[in-house]
N, C-alpha and C positions, 0 to 999 in steps of 0.2 A: 564515409569517404570514400569513392573509387581506389584500387589499390590498382597501381601503376598493372604490374605483372600477375595477375587473377590466378588463383590458384589452381584453375580447371583449365586453364590455356595450357597448351603444350612448350614449351621451351625448349626441347630438344631442338638442333641443328638439322638440318636436312642438307643434303652436300649440291643441294639444283644454284645455279647462278643467279637466282634471283633473292638469294640471303647477302648478296655483296654489295646490292641496289638499297638505295634510299631516295625513295620517289614521292615526289609531289602527287597530290591530285585533285580534280577541280571541284570546285563547290562547297555543299556545307553539308551534303548527304550522299550517299551511296547510288549513284543513278545503274541501271543496268549496264550499260559501257564500262564504267570503273568498276562495277563487279568483276565481269569480265575480262580488263586490264589486269586485274589483280590475281585472277585466277591464273593467268597464265604467265603473270612474271614471279607470283608469291614473293614477294617484297623484302630483305630483313629488318627493312624501315620504314616510314613515311613523315615525311616532315612535312609540317602545318606550316601555312599563309595565313595573312587576313581576309584570304579569298574563302577561307574554309571555314573563320569565325562571322555567328549572326549572335550565341548566347551562349552563356555558361551549358545550360542545360542544353541547346543544340550541340555545345561542340562535344559535352561529356556521351551522348548519342553516339557521335559521329566514330569517337573514340572506341568508345562500346561495340558499333556493329563495323570497324577493322577488325580490331581483336575477332570478333565471331566470326569474320568472312574467310580468316588466312588460317592454314592450318599449324605454324609456328607465329606464337606472337610476333607481332611486330615491333622494333624500337618505335614508338613515339616522339618522336623532336619537333621542335622548332628553336628559332632565333628569336630571343626576346632579352633584348638588351638595357637601353633607354630609352626615354624621348624620342630619341631620332630614329630605331628599331625596336619597330613597338607592332608587333602580331594581333595583341590581344587587346586592340583600345576599345573594340565593341565592349568588352566585358571590364577591364580596370582604367577605362579612362586613360588620363596622360601621364605619365610615369616621369619621376623628375629626369632633369640631365646631367650628363657626367658631371660639369660644373659646381652643380648644386651637391651633388653626391662627397666630392671631393671637398666642399667647402665646409658640408658638416660632420665627415669622416665619418658617417657611417655606412660605407661601403659592404660592410658585413651585414648589416642588419639590411640596409636593401639585396641581399644577395641573398636572404633569408627570407624576405616579403616575396620576392619574387619566383623562389622556389616551393611556400607556400600555397602561393597561387597557381602552377604547375599540378604540384600535386595535388591537388582537390578536382583539378581540370582530367587527370587520368598522364597528362603528359610525362615522360620518362627523364629526357635527357634534351639538358638546352644547347646550341651552339652559341658558347656564348662565355665567359668571357674576349673581347678583343686582347690581345695581345701585342699587338703593332704600338711600336714608338711613333710617339706627335711629332715627327719632323718635317712638316711640311707646313707654308706657311696659309694664310686666310686664301692666297689668291689659286693654289691647289686644288681643284676637284676629284679628287681620287677616291670616293666614298667612304671616307674613313673620317671624316670632319665633325665631331663632336661625341664619337664614340672609342677615343682611344681616352686611357687611365693616366698616361702621363707622358711627358718627353725623355726622363730616363730610364733607364731599367731597373734601376731602384723601387722608384715611385710606381711602377706599372707591379712589380710583383708583390708590393706591401700591399696595392688598393683592388688589384684585379683578383690578388691570392685572398681577399681579407674577402673579395664577394663571390669567389669558389665556396671558401668556407659556409657563408651564409649558407648558397645555395642545395650545396650537397649535402647541412645539416638539417636541412626539410625534407631531402629525401627523394632530390632532384639530381643527375649526374652531369658535371659541366665537362662540355667539349670546347678549350678555347681554340683563336685563330690567332693569325692566317700565319702559318710556319713557312719559312723561318720569320716573317715577320714584312708587310706591305709599309710600312711607315714612310718610307722613302721613294714611295712610287709617286709619277708626277701624275699619271690618268690613273683611271676605274677600271677595274677588272672586269667589272660586266660589259663595259664596251670593247676596252683595246686590252693587249698584252704589255703590261707595263715591265718596262726594261729596267732594274734596280742595278745600277753601279756603282755602289758602296762597294770599300773596299773589305777583301777576305776580313782581315784584319777588326772594320770596323764591324761588320755582322755578328761574328762570333763574338763580339766582346760588347755588343749590345743590345742590335737588333734579334738576336736569338736567345740573351741571354736570360729574361723573362719566361721563355719556354723550359730553358732548361734549369732554370732555377727552382721551377715550380713542378716540374716533370715528375720529381719522385709522387707527388700528388695524385698526380694526372694518370684517371684511368682511359682516356680520347685526347684527341685535338685533331684539327684540321686542318689540312696545308692548302694552303690560295696557290694562285695562278701567275702569283709574277715572274719573271725568266731573272734569275740572278748570274752575270755579266763573269762574278768573281768565281763563279764555281761551274759552269757550263757554256762559259766562252760568250763568242758573240752566234751563235745559232738559237734561234728564238725559243729555248724551250720551258715550258711553264711547272713552276715548281712541281707542280701536282704530279708533273710526268717524268721527273725525272730522278733516275738512279741514283745519281750523284747526293740530292740534296737528298730525297726519301729515304733510299736505299742506303748511300753511306753515311752520311751526315746525323740525321737522324735514330736513324735505325744502330749502326754500327759505332759511330763515334759517340752519339751520346746516351746511347743506351736504351731508346724509348721502346718497349714492349708492348705498349698501348694498344688499342686501335687508332688508325690511322683512318682519316672523314678527308675524302677531298669535298672543294668547294664545289658549286653548281658546272658541271659541265657543261651548261647549257651556257655560259656565260659568252662572251664577245672575245677575253684571252684564249679561250679555245677552238672557237669556230677560225681564230684567225690563223692558227695553226697546220689545218690541215681538215684531216679526215677524220668524222668524230668516232666511227667502231676503234679507229687505230687508239684514239685518245681514252677510248673506255678499256680497253685491253691496256695500255700503255700504265694506266695510272697504276691498275692490278700489278703490271707486271714492273712498275718503279716502286714497290715497296707497300700502297695504298692497298686495305681491305676493306672500305666502303666507299662505294662512288655514288656522288648527288646527282640526279638527271630531276631538276625542280619542280618541270611545266608542263611541257607538250610531251602528249602520250604516246604519240611516233617516232619519239627521239629515245623514252625510254623501251620501248620495244625492240628499236634496234640495238640499244644497250645489252638489253640482255641477251639479244640472239649474238653480239660481240662476245659475252663473255661465255654463254653455253659454248662457243667455239674452241676455248681456249682451254685450258687445264688449271685450274686456281691453284695458284701453290698452299699446299696442306699447311703448310706456317698461318698462311695468314687465315685461314677456316678454324685454326684453332685461335687464332685469337679473338676473333669473332667469338667463336665460345664462350671465352676466358671472361673476355669483355660482357657478354650478357647474363655471368653468372655475380660480376662484379654489380654490372648495374642492377641487379636484381637485390642484391644484400644492399644497393644503399635505399632505391629504391620502398624497401621495405623496413626503414630504419622508422 
């Protein structure tokens, strides 16, 4: 079985801006263009998509090539959730739906099964589970249908928490999403910036609750791109760029000291608020530690250039170092 963090792979942090980027790459093998991109960026993480997956053997070779290519071992991540979001369909076939898992009560075993598969392939981190509450009805297309673990915080904590237990017991780090909760979104943040109009007390008592209850167990989480009027007023600020939500609510009020990853910065929710480079630096300045840029090489290069021009907070680099150590401990269980 391949070990995600190989013993001969350098895990020492470097100070370059690329360590704060988690990027996507095209295709199932490293082309000369992709190698040049990796050499330029030296990313701290690589996120895999279905476009990178043909077979188990091919994917293991790709992951090993990525580790061989970079001077600092990148975190290898993926979104592997359930039937609706299944990047490894070519390898594992169809996964059960959330409703089926809930009906059988085997969320922990499902998480363990996902974890074993990822571990065997050499993947370190799963951008899962979704902790958003299912507050929407069947007429709403917000990209969360069939991905939520419950309508109440208690159900989400119980079921998604069991998934995390299973996943991490198999040696893969969980990175739940989308803080502070996108369950009330009426639009898909892949295409639009959804405005969440719930009251502050509702958000804190319900939407945020799964994150805050599970937080003592979490070493990472993903912040989403919703605009929360109760926190940021009418100005359309995505949560991923909000010092109020990331810096004040998540870091200071809730006391989260782990790794904060943004959702993909190429999503429509971000492009609607203006300058891409400004959004990249804004996410780090708001309190995020790792920025996802998942698709376009030109955007990845622009993100790297933007981060190279600012002074990344020392605390962010330290959190990334700490997370790498934590992730290594989990993946070597």
